[in-house]
N, C-alpha and C positions, 0 to 999 in steps of 0.2 A: 504233456504240458504241465507246467508248474501250477500247484494249487494257488488260488487267489489269497493274498495276504490282507486281512482286514485291519491290521494294526497300523496306526499312523506313524509315519517316520518324520521327525521334525526337519524343517528346512533351515538352512543357514541364511537368515534374513539379511544380514549386512553384506555378505558376499554376493548374493543374488541381486540386491539393490544396487550395489556398486557396478556389477556387470551390466544390468539393464540400463542404468544411468549412462554408462559409457557408450553403450550401443546406440541409445537414442540421442545422445549428444552428437555422435558422428552423423546420424541421420539428419539431425537439425543443422549441422554444419553443411551437409550436402544441399539441403533445401536453401539455406542462407546463401551458399555459393551460386545456386541457380538464380535466386532473386538478385544477387549482385551482378551477374552477367546480363540480366534482362533490364537493368536500369538504363535510362536514357543518358544520364550524365556519367562521366568517367569518375568513379570513386576509388579506384585502385584495389589492390589485393586486400588491404586491411578493411575495406568496406564490408567484408564478411562479418567482421567482429564489430566495427563501429556503427554500421548502419543496420545490420541484421542480427546483431548479437542477441536481441530479445527472442528471436525464433529459436536460437540454440538453447537459451535458458528455458524456454517454454518446453521444448522437447525433453530436455534433461529433467525438468521438474515433474512433468507428467509421468515419465518413466520411473523416477525415484518414488513418487507418491504411490503410484500403482503397485509396483513390486513390493515396496515395504509394507503397505497395507495388506496386500494379498498374503504374504508370508507371515506377517505378524498375527493376522486374524486366524490363519490356518494353525499356527503354532499354539495360540491361546485356546482355541476351540478344539484342537486336536482333530480337525476335520478339514478336508480340502473339497469344498462343495460350492454350490452356486451362490450362497449367501456371501461368502468371502469374496467371490468374484464381483458381486454387486458392489460391495463396500469398496473394493479396490478400484473399480471403474468410477464410482462416485468421487473418490478422492482424486483420481486422475483428471476427471472432468472439472472438478473445482479449480484445478490449476489453470485450465483454459479460461474459466470464468474470471479468475483473478487477473489474468493477462488482459482480458477485455475491460475489466475495471468496474463492473456494477454487480450488485447483489442478485438481481434476477438472472443474470447470465451465469453467475456462480452456481446457483441452485439448479437452473435449467440444464446447464452443460453437465453438472454432476449427475443429475437424474438420467439424462440421456445416455451418457457414457456408461453409467451403472446398469441400466436396463439392457443396453446393447451387449455389454460384456457378459451379463448374467444369461441372456438369451443364447449367446454364442456358446457359452459353457454348458448350458442345460441341454442344448441340441447336439452336443459333441462337435461343434464347429460345422464345417461344410459337409461332413459325412452323414449327419442326421442322427436322430435319437434312436438308439438300439439297445435292447437288453441282451447282454452277453451271458451265456451259460457256460461257465468255465469247465464243467465236467464233461461236456460233449465234444467229441473229436470233430474238427472242422470238415475233414474229408467225409466222414460218415454222415454228417449233417447235409452236405451238398449232394451226396448220393441219394439220401432220402428225399430231398427236394426234387431231384430229377425223376425219381420214381413216381412222385405225386403228379408231376406235370406230363409224364410220358403218355402218349395216346396209342391205342392199338392201331395196327397197320390198316385193318379193315375200315376203321373210322376215318383215317386220313384219306384212304382211297375214295370213300364215299363223298368226302367234302371237296377234294382237289381233283380227283380223277387220276387216271394213269398217264404216265409220260413225264417228261422233265426230270428224269432220274428216279421217279417213284413208280415201281412196278410190283404188282402183286404176284402170288404164285399162279402159274399157268398162263402168264402173259403172252409168251411166245406162241402158244397154241391158239389163243384167242385172236392174236394179231394175224396169224396165218389164215384163220377162218374168215376174218373180216376182209382181208385183201383178196381172198379167193372169191367171196361172195360179191364184193363191190366191183373189182376190176378183172376178175377171172385169171388172176396170176397166182400160181402155186409157188410160194416163197421157198418151200423146202426143195422142190424140184429145181428151181432156179439157182439155189445155192450149191447144188451138187455138180 
């Protein structure tokens, strides 16, 4: 495995912002199209822009503010961490508040989006928070974990008993003796 590189690599803020804005504008157009088809009155194909154009602008604005703030703070601080993610989420959330049109909504949506983005980043998304050690081989680490959790056969037999695919040494002899004592059948003689 390659060694971990702790140096910061600057991001192209304008290119990333343009890319994110375009992607979220398309997502906003899809949402606007869905809203247009669900209207009771027939507004035509241009209703996506004339009636629901604000949704497209909102999605584009949130994407632009988020990505620009994220990359700009990372480049200025030369760190890509949770604080930059919070600031980016805050700025994206303020766009939602501006769309709604009142100051408490601006601050509340900004704080809510910022906390959500920072928490998502801090916990590594859906995979959960984990400390990775780069110098340890993944296969060797998994083998060590298996050895820690492996139980001796005798302990397993004591807890579960024999049968169902779990048989200890000398099982056939013990089985033959049990059948002979209980039913009077000699298994070895019957198999011959």
